[in-house]
N, C-alpha and C positions, 0 to 999 in steps of 0.2 A: 612768746614767753608767758607762762602762767604766773602772774604776780601774786595770786592768792596763796601760793605755796612758798613764796620767798620768805626770808628772815625778816623779822619785825623792823630792824634798822633799815634794811633795803626798802621796804614798803614805805616807811616814813620819809626817806630821802626822795623816793619817787613821788609821793604825795605832795611834798613841799615844792619840788621842782615844777610839777604840773600846775600848782597854784599860780606860779608866776608866768607860765606859758599859756594856760587856758582860762584862768580865773576860777573862782570858787565853785560856781554852779556846774560848769562843764567838767571840772575835775571830779566832783562828787558823783556825777552821773557816769563818768568813765569808770570810777571805782565800783559803783553798783553794777555796771555792765559786766565786769569781770565775774562777779558772784552770780549774776543772772545766768551766765553761760553754764554754770555748774549746778544750778538749782534743781533739785529733785523732790517732788512732793510725795509725802506718804499718803496723802489724800488730796486729790485735785479739787480746786475750788469750784463751787457750783455757780450757775448763772441762770437768769430768767430772760429768755429772748422776747417774752411778751411785754416787757417793760418798754415805756416810751424812751426813745433815744434819737437825738437830732443829727447824730454823726452820719456822714456819707462817705467816709474813707476807710479803706482796709489796708492792712499790711500783710504781705505774703513773704514769709521768711523772717523769723524773730531772733536772729543772732545779735551779736554785740552792736553792730552798726544800726540795726533797726531800733534797738533799745536806747542807745546813747546818742543817736543823731536824728534819725527820722522821727520817731515818736516823741523824743525830747523837744525837737524844734516845732513840731506840729502843736504840741501841748503849750509851748511858749506863745504861739500865736493865739490860741483859744482852746480852752479845755472842752472836751466833748466832741472834737472833730473826728476822732477815730472811733469807728463803730465796732470793728472786729479785727482779729488777727488770725493768721494761720501759719502753722509750721508742722513739718512731719515729726518733729520732736515736741510732743504735746506739753512737756514741762516748760519749754521755752515760751510757747504760746501762752500758757497759763501765767507765767511770770510777767510777761509784758501786759497781759490783760489786767492783772492785779495792780501793777504799778500805775498804769495810766487810766484805770477805771473805764474799761471798754464795756460794751454790751455783752459780747460773747467772744469765745476763742474756739479754735477747732484745729484738727489735723487733716481735715478733708477740704481740699480746694474747691470742690463743688458747692460747699456751703457759701463761700464767698461769691462764686460765679452766679449762683441762683438768687442771691439777695438783691431785690430790686432797689433797695435804699442806697446801695453802694454805687457811687458814681466815679470814684477815683481809687485806683489800686497802686500802692507802692510795692514794687517787686524787688526783694532783696534776699532771695533764696540762693542756693548754689548756682554757680555761673551757668552751668549747662541747662538749667531749667528756666532761666530768665525769659528767653524768647518763647518757649512753650507756653508759659503762663500768660505772657503778654498777648500772644495771638488769640488765646481763648477769651481773654478779657475784652479785647477789641471786637471779636466776633459777637460778644454779648453786649456791645455798646458801651463798655466802661472805659473811661480814660485811664491811661497807665503812666506811671513814672518808673522807668526801668533803671535799676542801678547798673553800674559798669560791671562787666561788659554787656552790652545789650544782646550780643550774639557771640557764639564761639566757633561758627563756621559759615561758609558761604551759603549753604543750604538753609540755615536758620535766617540769614539775612534776606534771602529771596522770599521765604515764607512771610517774614515780618513785613517786607515791602508790599507783598501781594495783598495781605489782609488790610494794610493801611489804605491802599488804593480802592479797595471795596468799601471802606468805611471812612470816607473823608471827613466826616463830622466828629470823629473821635480823635482826641489829642494824645500825642505821644511825647513824653518828656524823658530826658536822659539824666543819669546820675553823675554827670561830669560837673562837679560843683566849682572847681577852681576858676573857670572862666568868669564866674560871677563874684569872685572875691574882690573886695574893695581895692586892694593894691594892684591886682592884675588889671582891673578896669582903668585905674589911674595910669598904669604903664601903657596900655593900649591907646589911651587918649593922646599921649605924647608921640607914640609911634605913628599914629594915623596922620600926624601933621608932616611926616617925612615922606620922601619918595625913594624908590629904589629897593633892591633886595635887602634881606636881613642876614646877619650872621648870628646864629643861636647856639648856645651851649647850655645844656641841662646836666647837672650832677645830682643824683638822688641816692641817698643811703636809706634803704628800706629795712624792714624788720627781717631778722633771720627766722626762717621757719624750717622745720624738720623735713626730711625726705619723704616721710609718710603723711605729710599734711595733705588735706583733700584738694588743695590747689593743684597738686601734681598728679591727680587722677587723670587718666588718659582722655577723658571726655570733659574736663573742666578748663582746659586752655592754658594751664600753667601761669607763670608770673607775668608774661608779656600781656596776656589778656586780663589777668587778675589785677595787675598793678601798673605796668608800663603804659597801658592805654590811657591813663590820666594825662601823661605828659605828651603822648603822641597827639591826643586831642587838643591839648593846649598849644602845641606847635602849629597845628592846622589853624587855630584861631589867630595866632600871630602872623602867619603867612597869608591866610585868606584862601578860601576854596578856589576863588577865581584865578589865583596865582600858583596853585599847588601842583597841578597835574598836567602832563605826566611827570613823575618824579623817579629818581634812582635811589634805591635803598641798598646800603652796603653794610653788612655786619662785620664786627671784629670782636669775636668772643672766644673765651676758653672752650676747648672741646667739651661737649656734653654739658655745657653750662645750664643750670636750672634757675639760678638767681642772679647771675652777673652778666650784664649785656652792655655792649657799646655799639650803637647804631648810628651811621651817618646817612644823611638824606640830602640830595640836591634836588631842589624843586624847579618847576618849569620857569619861574621868573629869576632863577639863579640864586635864590635864597638858599642858604646852607644851614643845616642843623646837625648837631652832635648830641645824642642822648645817652648818658651813662647811668646805668642802674646797678648798684652794688648792695649786696646783702650778705656780708661776710661775718657779721657778729651782731651782738645786741646793741641797739641804738636807744640809749637811756631816755632820751627826750622825744622818742617817736621818730617818724619819718623826717629826714632832713632833706631840704630841697634848695638848690641854688640855681638861679638862672642868670646868665650873662648874655646880653643882647646888644647888637650894634646895628643901627639903621640910620642912614643919612648923618645928621649931626647929633643923634641921640646915642649915648653910651649909658647902659643901665645895668643895675644889679638888683635882683629880687631874692631875698633870703628868707626862707621858711614862712613866706606869706605873713611876715611880721615887720619887715623893713624893706624899703625901696629907695635906692639912690639913683638919680638921673643927672647926667651932665649933658648940657646942650651948649656946645662951644665954651663960652666963658661963664655960663650960668650953672649953678648947682642947685638941685632940688632934693630935699630929703623928706621922706614920709615914713611914719611908724604907726602901727596900731598898738593898742595897749596889750592885746593878746593875739596869738596866732588866729588868723581868720581865713579859712580855706573856702569860704563861700557856701558852706553847708546850709545855713539858715536861708540865705538868699535863693539858693537853687530850689530848696524844698518849698519855700513860700511862693516861688514862681509857679510851681506845679499846682499850688492851691488855686490858681486862676481857673483851673478846669472846673471847679465847683463853686467858685465865688464870683465869676465874671462871665457875662455873655459874650464878651469880646476876647475870649481866650484863644491863644494860638500855641500849639506845641512846637517841637523842633521840626525843621523842614525835612522833607523826605531826602533832599539832597545831602544835608548834613548827616543824617542818620546813616545813609549809605556810604558817604565818603569816609567818615571817621572809622567805620567798621572795616571797610576795604583796606584802609591804611594800616590799622593795627593787625589785621589778618595777614597782610603782605609782609609786615615786619616779622611776625611770628614765623612765616614760611621762610623768609630770608635767613633768620637765625638758625632754624632747624636744618636748612640745607647748607648753611655756611657759604652762601653765594649771593651775589648782587641780583636784585630784581628791579625791573622797570614796571611801575604801576601806572596804568592809564585809567582815566575816569571820564 
């Protein structure tokens, strides 16, 4: 939904609601992000690449997420970290360049690739291009942070894995931020003390998007790869790769569903997960997420990454954050290790492979409307 075209009263209600959900700074950058997406320059800003600049990070893909999450959090850590940005829409690249005071912007990816000062590239372009850009960056010896999904097909996954094997000193990070959120880490610490399989239930209410949205282009992967992959990855974190495969994936979805999915999974250790994603109308407070999980003596509920309740037999534990915290800052800062620490390690090849095979298998099961056994 384009909030910039809404009535003033609606925009004010949205603004004040978000102040309580995200706080002042995040709310303001989210508002600016909406206008950033529509900005068109009558005359593009000029820059001088001969100036001295200490930044060693580039952003490829200058949409709302790059503007209001990636660049915002990098700038929180330290100004001047971002050297350059690139987008095929030159106006968006220019807008991000101006806001965060970069050295230069471009619509030519080869400018980023050929810049020897750039050591880490955040890739947040259209989904189908994530792997293509990442492979070229890795070939050039640049570390990469790939926003979700890191691939949209098995061929891309094979290509990414192959180039990683040839360049073991290059770190690859993934844009799955929620596993690093404070409340999810707290929940995992309780679950790790228990033994046995888990019972997992996710309910997610996502944004309604129109049928002509680019997510639904045939080569972009749809909403399973564009959205649901967040929670399939989280589910693997809960179960653990060592316990997950082989697993049986069973869809239960309306015919020709584009944005409404129910998927059940039975994992190798007999953990069970049900993931429901619904996008039937406007969600005024953004994406709504509820997790209910049971393992051993732990019964827990995580709501919107803002509140967590845990019961362990007769003991009750309640945790809250002041604002919603999906782990964006923690995940982005983690990727900064690629340029700030000699002892930096990216995601394991095993995890990169497993989480992709899992969401690709779920996509296939939903499209075929049949159960699939996924081995790994």
